[in-house]
Each structure stands twice: as C-alpha cells, then as structure tokens.
C-alpha positions as CSV (number, residue, x, y, z in Angstrom):
1,M,23.6,0.4,9.5
2,R,22.0,-0.8,6.3
3,K,21.1,1.0,3.1
4,I,17.7,0.6,1.5
5,S,16.2,2.1,-1.7
6,V,12.7,3.4,-2.1
7,M,10.8,4.7,-5.1
8,V,8.7,7.8,-4.6
9,N,6.8,10.0,-6.9
10,D,8.0,13.5,-7.9
11,D,5.6,15.3,-5.5
12,L,6.8,13.3,-2.5
13,Q,10.4,13.7,-3.5
14,N,10.0,17.5,-3.7
15,K,8.4,17.6,-0.3
16,I,11.2,15.6,1.2
17,E,13.8,17.8,-0.3
18,K,12.0,20.9,1.0
19,I,11.8,19.5,4.5
20,A,15.5,18.5,4.3
21,Q,16.5,21.9,3.2
22,K,14.5,23.7,5.9
23,S,15.6,21.4,8.7
24,G,19.3,21.4,7.7
25,R,19.2,17.6,7.4
26,S,20.0,15.3,4.4
27,V,17.2,13.7,2.5
28,D,18.4,10.3,3.8
29,D,18.2,11.6,7.4
30,C,14.6,12.9,6.8
31,V,13.5,9.6,5.2
32,A,15.1,7.6,8.0
33,L,13.4,9.8,10.7
34,A,10.0,9.4,8.9
35,L,10.3,5.7,8.7
36,R,11.3,5.5,12.4
37,D,8.3,7.5,13.4
38,Y,6.0,5.5,11.2
39,I,7.3,2.2,12.7
40,E,7.0,3.5,16.3
41,N,3.4,4.6,15.7
42,Y,2.6,1.2,14.0
43,E,4.1,-0.7,16.9
44,D,2.2,1.5,19.4
45,I,-1.1,0.8,17.6
46,Y,-0.6,-2.9,17.5
47,K,0.5,-3.1,21.1
48,T,-3.1,-2.1,21.9
49,D,-5.3,-5.2,22.4
50,L,-7.5,-4.9,19.3
51,C,-9.8,-7.6,20.8
52,A,-10.7,-5.2,23.6
53,V,-11.9,-2.4,21.4
54,D,-15.1,-2.1,19.4
55,N,-15.2,-2.1,15.6
56,L,-15.3,1.7,15.3
57,E,-12.2,2.1,17.5
58,R,-10.5,-0.8,15.6
59,S,-11.0,0.9,12.2
60,F,-9.7,4.1,13.6
61,F,-6.5,2.5,14.9
62,L,-5.9,0.6,11.7
63,S,-6.5,3.7,9.5
64,I,-3.9,5.8,11.3
65,G,-1.4,3.0,11.0
66,E,-1.6,2.8,7.3
C-alpha cells in the first residue's frame, strides 16, 4: 500500500471528519473509499463507447465523471 497526500479546503476537511466519526472509520479510510468509488465510476463511464452516444449523452457522462 502507498501513502499519498492531498490538500483540501477546511469545509471539505470538516465534512470528511464528520463522515469518519459517524461511520467509525478513520479519515484515511474515508478518503481511500471515496477515491476508490470515484475511480470505479470514472472507469465505468469511459468503458462506455462514447462514439456511440449523442452529444447530449456524452456531456452527461463526462459531467458526472468530473
């Protein structure tokens, strides 16, 4: 396992800490889970053949992946 460092604003830090406290997990665990979910969603979106969807659908898929 590798360690990474991320800078977040105070508001996001507070939200992460509240989630960690309510879930009984560490802040590190919550951030790792959030990153994993983000990456899985990103990969799912880009597995879709973007050439086969129209412009409206393409902009929707791209906007939820950001």
